[in-house]
N, C-alpha and C positions, 0 to 999 in steps of 0.2 A: 428367519423372519422379522425386518423391523414395521417401530410403529411409530403411526405418525397421531396423538395427541393433542387436538383441540383444546386447549383450556385460556381462550381471551379471559374466559371468566368474570365481564359487567355486566350486568343485567338491571334494570332499575325496575323489572318488578320485583327484582327481591329486595329491594331497598325498603327499611335502613339496614336491615341485618349485613347487605353488602359493600356497605362502606366499612366495615371490619376486616371483613375478608373474601376471598373472590368465592364465585358464585360454585365451584366445582370441591371446594376448602370446605363446604357446607359439611357439619357432620350428619353420617349417617349409621344411626346407632353408634358404632364406637370407636369411629375413626372416620376422618373425611371420607366424600365420595369419588374422589378419583383417586383414593388408596384399592377402593372394592374394585375399579375400573381397574388400576395398575396388577395389582395383584392377579386377576383375573388374565389377564393377556398373557404374564408369566409364565402364572402354571401350564398358560398351552403353548410354553415354546420361546414365543420372543426372547432377544438377549438384548434388543436396541434400542432403546427409548426414544422420540425425539417430543419433544412439550413445546406448544405455538403458545407462550404467554402474550395479552396482554396488561391487564386490571391486577395490581396489586402481585407482580410476577414475583419478586422475594420470596412471598407466604409457600410459594409452590415450590420455589427452589429448595429453599432452606428445609424445606418439611422433609424432601424428596433427597441432598445429595449428588454425589454419584452416582447413584445406583448400588452401593456395593451393598447395604443392605439388602436387596435383593436377586446378590448374585449376580448383575446386571450392569452395560453402561447408558447411564442418563444425560443427555444433552436437551440444551436448553437454548431457543429463538424468540429473541422479544420481536412482536408485531405491536407497533407502533398503532398502525392504523389497520381498522379490522378488511378495509374496501385493498387494503392489500398483502393479504392474505393468502391469495395464491402466488402474488412474487417470491413471496416469505418462504414458500414451500419447493415453488420452482428452482430456488438457492440453493438449497441444500445438495448432499451430492449421495443420495440416497445408492444404497449397492445393488447391481441388477436381480431382479427377484421382484416377487410380490411384496405390497406393504401393507400394514393393516391399518386404515384410517377411523379413527376412535372419537367421537364426543365427548367430555369428561365428562357435561352435566346430564350424558340421558347411557342409559344401561340395559341392554335389552336383555332382556331372562329367555336365552336361550337353554334348550333340554340340555340335562346331562347327557355326554356321547357326541355329543350336535360337533364336532369338530369342523366342517366341512369348511368353515371360513377359516380355520387355519391351516387349512390344508389346499394343496393347488394352488396354481401360477394365475388362470382366468379372472378375468373383474367381477365380483361380488358384491350382493347390498343385502342389508339386513332388513326389514322395514317392519310395520307394525299397524295395522288398519290400513293398508296402505301407504303407509307414507313410510316417507325415509326416517331412522332411525339416528344416522350421524354415523354408520358404522358399516366401514365396507371394505375389502380388499380388494387393491389397482393395483399394475405395475408402476416401477419407478416412474421408466416411460413415460406413461400417463400421468402419474403426477406433473410431469413438464410441460404441460399441456393445463393447468389447473387456471380456470378463469377469475380476473380480480376483481372478485367485490366481495359486500359483506353480509347480501341478501341471503338468507337461508334457501329459499327459495331456489335462485339460480342456482346453486350449488348443487340440491337437490336434485335439479332438472339434470345438470351437464352430470352427473353421476353416473343418473337412468338411463341416459342417451348410452353410457358405456359399456351396460351390464346386458346378458339376454337375459329375457323374461325369464329362464328354467336356470338361471344362478343368480337370486331372488329368495332370499332364508325371509318366510311369512317367524315370526313372532306372537303370540297372545298380547303378551306385557311386557311394559320399559320403561325401568325407575326413570323418573325424569323431573330434575330437581329446578327446573326452568324458573316455578310459579310457585307460590306458599304451600298449593293446597300437593302441588307434586310432592314439597318436602313430606308432607305431611303422607303423605299416597306411600312414597316409596317407604320408608319407617316400620309404615302397616303391612305392607309383601314380604319387607325383613321379617316382623317379626312372627308371620305369620306361617314361615320357612317356606315361601314362593320363590326363595331366587336361589335357584339352585349353585351350591358350590359357594355361597357367602360366608364366610368366615367369622367366629364373635370370639372375642377374647373370654369373654367372662365364661363359667359352669354355669347347667341348667341344671338347677338343683331339684323342682319340677318343674314338672311342664308346661312350659310357655314363661316360665320366667326364669332370666339368669340374671344371677350374683355374680359382679364380681370381687379381686379381694381387696381385703382391708375397706371392708361397707361395715357402717355400725348401722345396724337397721333394729330398732324399738321393737319390745316381745307384742308390745299393744298395737303395731302396724298394721294394718291388711294391703294385699300384692293381691291385684286379678288379673289373671293373665291373658294378654299379654304382657307382659312387665322385666323391662331390663332397666337396669343400676349397672353404671358404672364403677369403677375403681375409685376406693377414699371417699364414697357419699357419706352422707349422714343422713339417716330418714327419722326422726320424731317420732313422739307419740302423738296415737290417732290421727297420723296421717293412711289416704285412703288411696293408692296409685293403680290403676285400670280401670278398664282394659284399654287396651294397647297407649301407652307408658314409655318413654322410653327417656330416662337421668343420663346425664352426663357426666363422665368422672369431675370428681373435687366438686362436686355440686350439694347445695345440703336444702332439704326441705322440712321446714319446722314444723312443728306442731300441730295437729288438725286441718293441714290442707289437704284437698281432696281433688282429686286429678282425671281427668278420664283422655281421650285421644289428645294426650298431652305429648310435645315434644321439650323438653329440659336443657339446651344447652352445655357443655360444659364448663366449669365452673361460677354457675351460679345459684344464688340464693334465691330462696320462693320464701316470704314471712308467713308467720302464724294466718291458720283459720283461712286462707284462700282456697276461692273454688275457679278451679282450672280448665276449660273445656275447649274441646277446639282450637288450641292458643300453637304457638312455639313459644318461647323464652330464649334470650340469648342476655344475660343479666340483668339491664336494670330497660330492656324493650320489650314489649310485650307485643307480641302479633296475633292477632283474630283470624283466625283461616275462614270463616265461612264470611268476616263482611271484608279479604285479601288486605287488611289494614294493619299498618304498625303506627306503634307511639313510644313514646319514651316516660317510664315511670320515674319522679324526680326523688321518691322517698325509696332510700334504700335499706329501710327498713320491711317496706314489701317486696322489694326484687333488687336484687345488687350484684357484685361482684363477690363470691362467694368469700378469697383473700384474706377479705378486710373485715367480712362478721365474724369468721374463726376468730379472730381478737377480740372480737367488741365495734363495733362500728361505731358506736358513741364513744365508745374508750379512744379513740382514732381520732376523732372530734375534739375531744376533749385535751386529750392532751396537744393537738394542733394547738387549740386556742391557748392552755397553757405557752407551750413555745414561746407563741408571737406575743402573749403581755408580759413573757419575762426580757425579749429580745425587746421589746418597747418603752419599757422601762428606763434600758439602760442605753437604747440608742434614740432617743427622741427630742435631744437638743441638732443631731442631723441636717435633721429636714428644713430648720429655722436655716442653719448656716446656708442652706443649699438656697433658701428661698430669699435669701440675702446675698448672696455672690451671685445667683441670677436674676433678682432686678435690677442689681446694679450693671448687666450685659442687655440686655429688654427682655427677659426672657420673665416668669412669675406663676403663681400658683393657678391650675388649669383643673377643668373637671373632665373627665371620663365618665360616658354613661354605658359602660358595657353590662354587658346583656349576663343575667343570671343562670347559670349555664351550671349540672344539665337542663333542658327542660325540656317543650313538644315543638315540633320541626316548624309546626306552624308560628310564622311569623305576630299574630297578633296572640301568641300567648306569654309571646317573652316580656319579661318584665327586665329593667334598668337596676344596676346601681352606681350611684356615684361618688366616681373614683377622683378623688384626688391628689395632685400629685406636681412638681416643679419640675415646669418646663424652661431649663436653661438657659435658654437666645428666645430672641424673637422671634424667627423661623422654626420652627417645630420640627419643618419637614427637609432643612438644611445639611443631616448630618446624619452619624452616627453617635452613639448616646456612650462613654466609656464606664467602666464598670462601676466607680466609686460614684460617676454623679447618679447614673439608675438606683445602688442602693439607699442611698442620701434623699434621691427624688422622688424615687418610686416604691421600692421595697419596703420601707419603713413605713412610710404615710397608710401602704396600704396595707399594715398591719393591724388598724382599727378593722377591717373588712373581717379579717379574720375571724377575729375576737365574737365581732359580732356574729359571725356562723355564716358569712355571705360569700366568704373564698374560702380558697381552701390554700396554705403554704404552696403548694408544689399542684402542679393541675395543666390546662389546657392553656395558651396564651388567654387574655385578659380582651375580648372583641366586641365592639358600640356595633348598632346593628347594621351599620352600613355596611361594616366591613364584613361581618357574614354576611348579610347578601350578595357582598361583591365574592365568597367565596365560590369553584363549583358545589353542583351538588353533592356531590360524595364527600368532600371536604367539608361543607359546612354540616351536614347531615354527621359527621366522624365527633365535630365537635361541641355540637347539641348535645350530644348522646355520654359528655365527658366531662367532668369536671372542670372548673374556672382556676386558676394559681396565680402566685405571683412568679414562681418559680418556675422554668419551664423543659423540658427534654430543649426545646430548638437551644436556649440559652445555652443550656451546659455543653452543651453539643457543638454546642460555635457555629451554628447555621446562619448567620448573620442574614443579609439583606435576600437569598438567594430565595424566592417561591418553590421550588422542587425540594431545597434541603428542609423549608420550613414544613413542607406535608409533608415526608420524612420523617422527620422527627415527629410530627404531630400522632403521624399514624403507626409509631412505635410505640407512644407510651402507653395511644389507647391499649396496645393488645396487651402492654406488660405494666398496667397500674397497680397499684395495689400498695398496702403499708410499704412491703420492704423497698421494691423501687421509690417511693417518694421519700424515702429513710436516703438511702443511696443520692437522690438528685440533690437534697436536700445538703448532704454532707460533700458535696463534690461542689456545689454554689457557694457553699459557708469557706469551701479551703481554697478557693479563686479559680474555678472553670468556669471555662463559658465565652463565647467570644460578646463582639457590642452588637446590641439587640437595640431597637426604639426603648424608647421610654414607655409608649404605650403601644402595646401592641393591639394592633382594629382589628388586621385582619385583610386590609384591602392591600393593594398593589402600591400604593403610595405608604400604607400605615407600617413597611417595613422600615424605613426609615424616617419617621417620627420621633424626632430627639436631638436632644443639644449638640450643636459644633464642638466643644471639648468638654473633656472631662474634668469634674471639679477636682482638687487638690491643693 
């Protein structure tokens, strides 16, 4: 039996979480939601799995690979326009016989032993409360007639017309991560052991309490079941967790923090003496489930990435300032030379009002940093900036703001207000939740003026950001890596080319 998993992944209801990874990759306890789906169907004999991807497809493909880990064959199909999903489904050469159609962000909880969906050949659907769950068994010939639409109701109505009433499985509960409330409820159902066959990697040390390997749990910490603590976590003194709390792998819960009905995504640092209730925390992103809204916390001593906190976030900042000061003391004559040459060519000193990041999504909360730089020609949008010109005219002057703590050596591109507003919603959210820096992933990778490559580089940096990766990018930049980018990366379409015509030499 083959399976077609619809993992399109873009869901505005999950912003800002959806900007970092697609919806199906949202963690459910100890692994991505879609992995629970895959493991469920593979355990019931499915050997060939076709993934239909749209939003951040590389995240899912990188995670699953070719399927060797599960003893299966995985195939990936890109759906650039969700309205053309039916056309893409029809283009796949499924073998004759039944095909399991599964929605990657919904998981119907069928009773153990209910194998009707995985045996037989006639069309069959799985419903919850009378509504289709996105799961069905259809024939390959029937998929050839799939309509072209991105409307779930139209697809559900079409599936319903293909099945007889006696071939509809009704389930009482269905895990659904299409909303913040759904993500929270899915975790609660999993911890309550109401998801038959769902596997956890951790050992249940006491009833309702799962503790993974290499967890540092302070003796004064209090756990109220159900609680799940992932691997390589640290829970400090005076912490109270539970009920209904999941702490993802490699996370840190600092002293005297109290959490109830809370999901902490992997790699998150939660600061001291916080009170968390009905929230989802992903690094510096805090989602209030009751209010159905999210916010970015700019102070990494409250919420942030656990990777940098382990070596001391303040120490990281201090080291950046010391390095910036040392570089400025050595390289300070270069901007003066660049300014003299640029003035002779019709350029000169200019100021970019860059938005200080990370910051809130609302433009009303944005604050600016007046970043001075050397424009090497009169026409700042006329060409691409050479490496030496960028170092002299942009990097060295920017060291002043690193010393002042308003900018990082390595981070997302510096963008002004107009540049940020010109970005797509997901891209803008990605930038606003990250720090801005003088050295960027896009520059080191040589993304140039390609908008697609710029977005790919920004998304990659957002997932890899941390001390180790920053040091690696800094080293590559110093050693001469990177292509030609603008002297002022403001983020609009034209901003990718705001730079001098030639390189200073």
